[in-house]
N, C-alpha and C positions, 0 to 999 in steps of 0.2 A: 545161402540167401533164400528167404521164403518165396513161395509162389507169388504172393501179393507183391513183393518187392520186384520180382522179375517182370511182372505185368506193368508196374509203375515205370520201370526203366524202359520197357518196350515202347511206351508212349513217346519217348524221345525220337524214335525212328521215323515218326510221321513229321518230317522236318517242316514242311510247308505249314501244316496246322499249328505246330509248336511255335514257329517263328511269328505267324500271324497273331497267335494268342499273346506272345510276349510283347510284340510291338503295340498291340491294342491296349494291353494292360499298362504298358509304359506311358502311352499318350494319355490314357484316361487318368492315371495317377498323377502325371505331371500337370494336367489341366486342373485336377482337384487340388493339388498342392498350391498351385498359383492362385486359384480362385479363393480357397480357404485362407491362404496367407494374406491376400489383399483385403479380405473381409476383416481379418484380425488387425491388420496394420491400419485400417481406416477407423478403428475405434480409439478415440482419445489420442491421436498422434501427437498433439501439442504437449500433453502432460508427460508422455513418454520421452519425447525429445527434450523437454524442459528439465526433467529430472536427470537425464543423461548428461546434459551440458551444464548442470548447475546454473540454470538461467537466472538472470537478474530480475528481481521483483520490481526494482525501481532503477531507472537509468536517468541520472540528473546531469544537467548541463549548467556550467558556471561561467560567468564573465571574468576573464583573466585580469581585466582592468579594475575590478572591484574587490577581488579577493586573491589570496595566495594559494599555492598548492598545499601548503601545510594546513591552512584553515579548511580546505576542502577535504583533506584526508581525515581531519578530526571530526567531520560530520558523521562518520560511521559510529563513533562512540556516543555522540549526542542522540542519534536516532535509535539506538539499541539494535543495530544490525547484527545478525548472527554471522555474517560473512560479508566481505567487501572487496572491491578491486579498484585500483586507481590511486590517485587521479591520473588520467591520461590526457595529454594535450589533444585538442580537437579543433577542427576548422571545416568550414563549408566552402568548397571550390567547384568551379565548373570545368570538367575535363574535356579536352579536345583530342579526337583521335589523331595520332601523329601521322604525318605524311610518309607514305611508303611502308607503314606498319601493318595496316589492316587490309584485308582483301575485300571487305564489304559483302562477302558471300553469305547466303542464308539470311538470317535476321540481323546481321551485324552491319552497322553503319559504315559508309566508306570513309576513307581518310579525310581529315580536315573538318570533320563535323563536330561542332560544340554541343555538348549535351547539358541537361539540367544540372543544377548544383548537387553535389554529393557530399555526405558527411564523412570526413576522414578522421581517423583516430590513430594515435601513435601507441603501439604496444610492442613490448620486447618479445613476447611469445604468444602462442595461441592458447596456452593453458591458464592455470590460475584457479583461485577458489571460487570465482564467479564468472559465468559466461565463457565456458571452455569451447572455443571455436572448433568446428568440425571441418577439416580440410577435405574437400571433395575432389580436388585436382591440383597437381603441382606441389609446391612446397611453401613454407613460411618465409617471410622476408629475412634476409641474412645480411644485407648491406644497403647503403644509400643507393638511390636510383631504382629501388624495387618497391612493388606494391602488391597487396593481396586484395582481390575484389570479392565482394559478397556474391555468392552464387545466386543466380536468379534476379539480381538487382541491377544488372546492366548487360548489354550485348557484347560481353568481352570474353576472350579465351586466353589461356596461358600463352605468353609470347607477344600479346598485343602491347603497343606502346602508347602512352597517354601524355599529353602536354597540358600543363596547368598554367594558362596564360595570365591568370589573375594573381599568381604567386610570384614572389620576388625572383627575378631571373628567368621566369617562364620555364621551369625545369621539365624534362621529359622522363617519365618513369615507366618501367617495364612490368607488366603483370606476370608475376611468377607463380601465382596460385589462386585458387578459388576456395572460399571458405563460407560456412553457413553459421549464422548466429540465430538460435531460436528466439532470442530476446530482441532481435532486430536493432542492435545497439549502434550499428554503423553500416555504411555502404562500402567502405574500404579501410584497410589498415596498412600502416607502414611502420618503419622503425621510429622510435621517439626522436632521434636526431633528424631524420628526414622530415618528420612532421613539423618539428620546430622550424626547419628551414622553409617549409611550405607556408606555415602560418605567419612567420615574421612577427609583427606587432599585433596581428589580428588573432581571432580565434578565442578559445577558452579551454575549460577543463571538462572532462567527463568522469563521473564517479558511479560505480555500480554497487548495488546493495542487495542482500538477501535478508529476509525477516522471518521470524517464527510464525507470526499471525498475519496472514495476508488473504484470508478467505473472502473478505468483502472490500468493496471500494472505499468504505469509510475507514477501515484500518489502514489501507494504503495512503489515504489522504492525510491521516494523522502522522504517519511516518514522513510523508512529504513535507508537512508543516514543520516537523521537528528538524528536518534537514535544512529547510529554508531559514529557520530561526537560528541555526548554528553559524551562519555566515552573515556578513553585512547585508543591509536591506537592498533588494533588487539584484543581489549577486547571483542568485540562482535564476537562470533565465528560462528554465523549463525542465520537465521530467516526464518520462514515458512509463506508464504503468503496464505491468505484464498482463493485466486483465484485458487491456485494450488489444494487445497483440494476440492474446489467447482467443478473444472473441472473433477476430478476423480469421485465425487459423482454423478454429472449429467450424466456422461457417463454410470455409473452403472444403474441409473434410466432409461436412454434411452433404455437399453437392456430389461427392463421389459415391456416397453410400447407395443411392437408388440404383445406379447403373452397375456398380460392382456387385450388388446383391443379385441383380437380374442376370448378369453374366455368370456369377458364381452358381446360381441355381441351375442355369442352363448346362454349365460344365458338369456339375454333379449328376444331374439327370442323364446327360449323355453318357457319362462314365458308367453309371449303374446299368443303363440299357445295353451298352455295347458289351460290357463284361458279361452280363446275363446272356446276351445273344451268343457270344463266342463260346462260353463255357457250356451252356445247355446244348448248343448245336454240336459241339465236339463230342459230348457224351452221347447225344442222341444218334450221331452218325456211327457210333460203335456198337449199336444194339445187336447186330448180327454177331460181332466178335464176342459180345457178352454171352450170347447163346452158346457159342463154342466153349467158352470157359466153364459155363454151367454143365455142359455135357461131359467135361473131363473132371468134374467133381468140385468146382468152386462153389461156395455157399453165397447166398445173396449179400451177406455182410461183407465177405471178402471182395466180391465184385464191386460193391459200393465204395469200400475203402480204396481199392485199386484205382478206380477212375477219378475219385476225388484227388488222390495223390497225383495222378497224371495231369490233372488240371492245375494243381498248385505249383508244379515244378516250373513251367514257363511263366506262370503268373508271378512267382517270387522273383525270377530274373527281371521280368518287365517292371515289377514294382520298385526294385532297387534302382533300375535305370530311370524310372519315372520320377523318383524323389530327387535324383541328381539333376535331371533335366528341368524339373519344376523350379528348383532353387536357382539354377543358372538363368532360366528365362525370367525369373523375378528380378534379377539384378538391374537391368536397364529400366524396367517398369517402375520399380520402387525408387530408383534414382529420380525419375521424372516426378513421381508422386511426392518425394521429399521436397523437391523444388516447389511444387504446387502448394504443399502445406507449409513450406518455409521452416522445416524442422530438421533435426539431425538425421543422418543417414539411417534409412529404415531397412530392416531385414525381415525375412520370413521367421516367424516365431518357431523356436526349435521343436516345441511340442506338436506343431502342425506336421512336421516331417516324420513324426512318430505315429501320430494318431491316424493320418490319412492312409499310409500303407497297411496298418493293422485293419482298418475298416475295409480296405480294398480286398485284402486276402480273406477276411471273413466273408465278404460278399461272394468271392470266387468259390470258397468252400461250400457255402450255403446253396449257391446257384447250381454247383455241380452235384450236390448231395441228392437233391430231389429227382432229377432225371436219371441219375445213376441208380438210386434206390428203386425207382419205377421200373427201369430196365432189368435190374437184378431180380425183381419179383416176378418178371414174366416167366411163363412156362418155357422150358427149354426149347420145345418144338416151335412155339410161337416166335421166340427170339431168333431161332435159326432160319425161320421162314422169311425174315425181313432181309430183302436183297437191296441192291443199289438202284433198282428201278422204281419209278413211282408206283403208288398204289393203283391197281387196275381201275380204269374208269375215271380217275381224278383228272380234270382238265380236258377231257375229250370233247365236251360240248364246245368249250372255248376254241379248241383247235379246229373243230369242224366249221364253226362260224367264221373264224378268221381265215381259214383256208379258202373260203369262197370269195374273199376279197381279192381285188386285182393287185396283189402284193407278191414280191418274190417269196418263194417258199421258206428260205431261212428267216426272213423277217416275220412272216406269219407264225412260224414255230416259236420264235423268240418272244413275240407279243403274247402268245398263249402260255408260255412257260410259268409266269407268276401264278396262274390258276391251278397248277399242279401241286403247289405247296402254299396255300393262302397264308398260313401262320408265318412262314419264313418270309414271304413277300411283305407281310405287315411289318416285320422287324426292319426290313430295308426302308419301307416308307417312313417308319418312325425315326430311324437314324438320320435319313436324309432330310426329313422335315425339320428336325432339330438343327441340323447344319444350316439349312436354308433360313430358318428363323434367326439364327445367330448372325448370318451374313446380312440379312435384311435389317436387323436391329443395328448392327455395327455400321453399315453404310449410311443409314439414316441418321445415326447419332453423329458420325463424322461430318455429314453435310450440315446438320443443324448447328454443330459447334463452330464450323467455319463461318456460317452466317452470323452467329452470335458474336464471334470475334470481330467480324467486319462491322457489325452494328455498334459494338463498344468503341471501335476506332472512330466512329462518327462523332464522338464527343470532342475530338480534336481534328477538325476538318482542315483540308487544304494540303497543298504540296509543301508549303513553307509557312512557318509561323514567325512573325516579327514581334518583338516585345520591348518594353521600356526597361532599361537597365536598372537593377536594384541599387547599384553603387556607381561611383565614378569610373570612367574608362581606366584601363591599366596605366599606371605611371602618373596619374593625375590626382591632385588633392581634391577632396570633396568641396563643393561650393559653400560659401559662407551662409547662404540662404537656401532652404530646400526648394527644388524646382516645382513649378506648378504642374500637377499631373495632367490636367486637362490640356494645357498648352503643349506639353511634351507629346501627348497622344495625338493631338491635331497635327503636329509636325511629322510624327511617325506615319500617320495615315496618308498625308499628302505625299511624302517621299515614296511610299509603297505604290500609290496610284500613278505616280510619275515614272516609276521604274519600268524600262522596256521589258516585255515578257509577262507583265501582270495581266491576267485575264479578268479576274474579279476578286473582291475581297470583302470581308466584314470584320467588325471589331467586337471583342468580348471583354467584359470587365466583371469584377466580383465585389460584393459587399455583404456583410453579415447583418441580417435583419431578424426581428422577431416575427413569428408566424402564428396566427391564432390556432390553438389546438396542439401546438408543438412545444414541448418543454425545451427551453434554451434557444439559442439563435440558429438560424439556418443560413446556408450559403446561397445567396441570390446571384445567379449568373445572368448578366445583361448582354443582349445582342444589339449591335448598332449597324444598320445597313441591311442589304438583302442577304439573309442567311438561309433562304429556302434551299439552296444547294448544299448547305452544310448542317441541316437540321439533324437532331438526334433521331434514332430509330423509335418509331411510335408503336406502342403495344395496343393502345386503344385511344379513340378520340383523334385529334389532329395536332399539328404544329401551330403555334400561335401565329396569327396574321394581323394583329392589331394590338394597340396598347391595352393594359388592364387585363390581359390574358396570360396565363402561366401554364407551363408544362412541368410535371413533377414525376419522379420515379415511383415504382410500386411501393417501396418501403415507406415513402412519405404518406401515401394514401392509407397504408395499414396503420401507421403510427397515429395519424390524426383521425381516422375513421371517416375521411372524406371520400368522395367519388368524383369521377369526371363529370363536369357540369355544375358541381357545387361551388360556393363562394368562400374565399378565405381572405384574411386581412394581414397585410404587411405593415409593420409599425417600427418606428425608431424615433426617439427624442421628441415625443409628443406629436409626431406626424404619423399618419396612417393612410393606407389606400386599400380599397376593396378590389380584389381580383377574382376572376373566374378561372377555374381549372378546366382547360380545354383538351388536355392530352396527358396520357400516361407514357412515360419514356423508359427506354432500356438504359439504365444507369445504376451502377453498383458503387459509385464513389460516395464517401462520407456517410455510409450507413443510411443513405436515402435522404439526408437532411439537405436537399438541393432543390432550388426553385430556378427555373429558366424562364426568362421573359424578355420583352422588348425594353430597350433603354428608356423609351418614353414613358413606360409605366411608372418609373421612379421620379418623374418630374415634380410630383406633388411634394417630395421631400425637400425640394429647394437646392440651391447650389452648395449648401453646407454638407451634403452627403458626399463623402469621399469614396470614390470607386478605386479599387486596387487591382493589381495583377492584369493590367491591360495587355491584350494580345491582338494582333492582326493576322487573320487566317487568309492565306493567299492561294488562289488556284492559278496555275501558270498556263500560258498558251501551249498548244501542242508542239512538241519538239524542243521545248526549252529545257535545258539542263538545270535541275534544281541546285546542284552544287555551284555551277557558274553563276546562277542568279543570286544565290546567297552571298557569294564572294563580292559581287558587284554591289549588291544592296547594302552590305555591311560597311563598305567604303563611305556610303552616304549616311548611314544611321549612326555610326560610332561618334561622329562629332555632335550628333543630336542627343547623345546619351541613350541610344537604343542598340538593338542587335537583331539578327535573324538566324534561324536554324532550319535545316531540312527537317520536315516532319517525317520521322522514321516510323511512326505508327506505334502500335502496342501489340506485343505478342504475349498473350497470357500463358504463364507456365502451367496454370490449371488446365487450359485447353490442350496444350501440348501433352501433358500427362494423360489426360483422358483419351486423346487420339491414339497415343502409344499403347495404352492399356486395351482399348477397344480393338485395335488392329491385332495385337498379340493374342487376345482371347478368341477373336473371330477366326484367325488362322488355325488355332488349336482345335476349335470346334469343327471346322471343315475337315481337318486331317483325321480327327477321331471318327467323324461320320463316314469318311471315305474308307477307313479301316474296317468299319462295321460292314459296309457293302462288300469289301474284299473278302472278309472272312465268310460271310453268308454265301457268296458265290463260289468260294473255294469248296465249301461243304456241298453245295448244290451240284457243282460240276463233278465232284468225286462220286456222288450218289448216282448221277445220270451218265456215268462214263460209258456204260453199255449202250445206252441210246446213242451216244456220240459215235460209238463204233459202228452201229447200224447205219447211221446217217453217212458216215464216211464210206462204208461199204457200198452204199447206194449212189456214191458219186459226189458227196458234199466236199468242196474244196476247203483248205485252211482259211482262206479269206471269207468264205461263206460261214464257216464255223465261228469266226470272230464276229461277223455281223449278227449271227444268231444270239450269241452270248450278250453282246452289247445291246441288242434290241430287247433282250429279256428284262433289262432294267430301265428301258426308256419310259415305258408307261408308269412304272413305280416312281421314277425320278420326277416326271412331270406332275404326277399326283402329289408327291411329297412337296414339290415347289409350290403347287397351288394351295397346299395346306399351310406350309411353314411361312410363306411370305405374308399373307394376311395377319397371321398371329404375330409375326415380327413387327408389322406396322402398328398393330394394337399395343404391343409392348412398348414400342417407341413413343406412341402417343400418351402412354401412362407414365413412363419414366421421365421424359424430358420436362413436363410440368412439375413433377416432384423434385427434380434437380433445381428448377427455377425457384420453387418455394423455399427449398433449403438455402439457396443463395440470396433470398429476399427480393426476388424480382419475378414479374410475369414474363412470359415468352410471347413474342409477336406471333400471331397465327401463321404467318407465312414461313416462320422458322420451324414450325411443327409440321405443316403440310408440305413436306419436301418430296413426297413420293408421287411423281408424275408417271404417265404411261411409259416414257422413255427410260425410267428407272425400274418400274415394276416388271415389265416384260423380261429384261435381262435377268432380274432376280429370280423370277419363276423358272426361266431356263437354267438358272444356276443349280437348281435341284437336279436337273438332267445332267449337268456337267459333273456334279459331285458323284452321282451314281455311275456315270460313264467312266470317270477316272478310276473309281474303285473297282470297276469291272475289267479294266485293261489286263491286269495280270492273270486272272482266271481265264479270260478269253484267249490269251496267248498260250496258256498251258493246254487248254482244250484243243487249240488248233494244231499243236505240236504232237499230241499223243498219237501213237501208231494205231492203225485200225485193228490189227490182230491183238494187241495188248488190251485195247478197250473191249473187244468181244469176249475175251477170256475172263472178264471181271464179274460176270453175272453170278 
């Protein structure tokens, strides 16, 4: 074996340094793999998932009473589809969580809660030529009594049992799997036989199509017209364009990009910094040994190659482990991100696991090359003169000044230690500052997202929501004449107000009207009663407090070019009313085509204006059980053609995915920062081991030694926190509005200004905590070293 090879192998004997370098490289590479993989996964996730699942360009629904399954199947040929699937039987039913089946833990509703209607489809398998479903948990249905629910479309888990009271016989089905359809074709699937039993004489058919030319909405409209023309008039009851689903998915993906980029850049910067610190520090610490090698005949080129090789060996081990760890850490994060994007299961792109380690190893080699080359070119005498003690005179002024303070001697020595090696102290400050920055950004983002989730939930206020039933009660025939909506709502409201436990309530209804400056109709939500306690979150302006005032979301203002304070016109059937925009609300529904106002605003349209979707939002008295209240209220409402449900709120999968991702990346940044501190102090302690021996000979106890080492990073940790926290706040203030713009909404100022003194002070001290934890291992090693061993190392 050559002399260079022996020197490379000898580097492995420095176990602490090698282990630290391997661990640091491992964490840096894993953070880089995760960050780069998420950046790649966030680019066009819908298109990737749609291609993988052979998604449906058009999903059409047909009335089984007006056409046959044979006629529906023939529509594929008439429309010129390149592939099709179906017809599948389909029906819309309201599921009720079965008694004794659900725990109600987490975000899941308790047993006995009736949920909104869900679209059920009968399919024999999850595959096929169109809309290949991606099973994310459990298995596909194999027998009657089983159902697969759409992942992210309901608060259900495998094993839950659901009762469909509106179906013949009120059957109870068990959830045996969770699946995802990038096309959003249904909310649940079961066997064709089970679906037929659920539907009875109701329901219809679903047909899925893929076409060659679907780049524009006009092309899809032409295909939809061809499908509708192939069946009897009015037989096709609706169709979902994949462009609509794509728009929603891409808007969700766009909200991820700003903060994924921010975390990704932080992770990459941290990785490069820590790798550079570790490698250059290890090579720089071997300067004296390099002098010995030159004295026995090694050339500068041989020395350089030897120490680059020494750096690469643990780096290769760490890189391999880092790639594995990064891919493992990405599994739960990408699963949450898939739910947020509502696409097929996402994975780290294979090329990321190849490119990132190559770049990391090149960075290690380049970083090691320059200090090794510089040391190799030193004169032999100069290299041999470099000992493990600090350069004479460096830091003496700081020690002298701090020594005069009324502090214990180990503390003053520790506080002065950073001044003996300013460049090394600067690396600790940089590493910890990046860690503090990441923590500050992550904590602020999580707080803001929680506030946004709470604000979005205010669109459906109250503990309980009562509603008028869309059809007759179970087991009853529909009435010969349609009921009067106004009369039904009046009875519903009176029953709610008379129900024991009701604290207060208000009513909402909905109607579509034309709005000046907006193409097409907008959904106008009317409030009747005192709704001040259930108002939407306001971004700017105020909640309406009189008729002829409206509140609109950010997307509405952007589409119309209007501003808070401007006037708009609502019109329908020759009637119109001028209204003033008094507030901008936090509302992401219906692409911003929403207007919220007082019911009295629409009085000018006369009694002919039919309001739909009436709901009564109810707040209960303290201590009243929502479940018991709903059970009792339904006994009163069902004879009146109404019903009530517990308001379980809304848990956005996007917010869950962002929280998971932010937490994962924040933890990784903190660990990498701590490893940087650990490595730097290991090198510093090894170089100052003779000083430690002198201190121990003069009577310094192990406890005092630990205090000195920990104190040596106290100042740098506080300084790093003071630097990183403000930068993290600025990053948060820049990224959160960018996420809002991508989602098509403004952000309430209070949701951005989340950093109060009670949060900032602990975050600044977090820099001290990161530095302190990283210093624990070197402090323990310094305390355990024997005095005689330390004195012999000069």
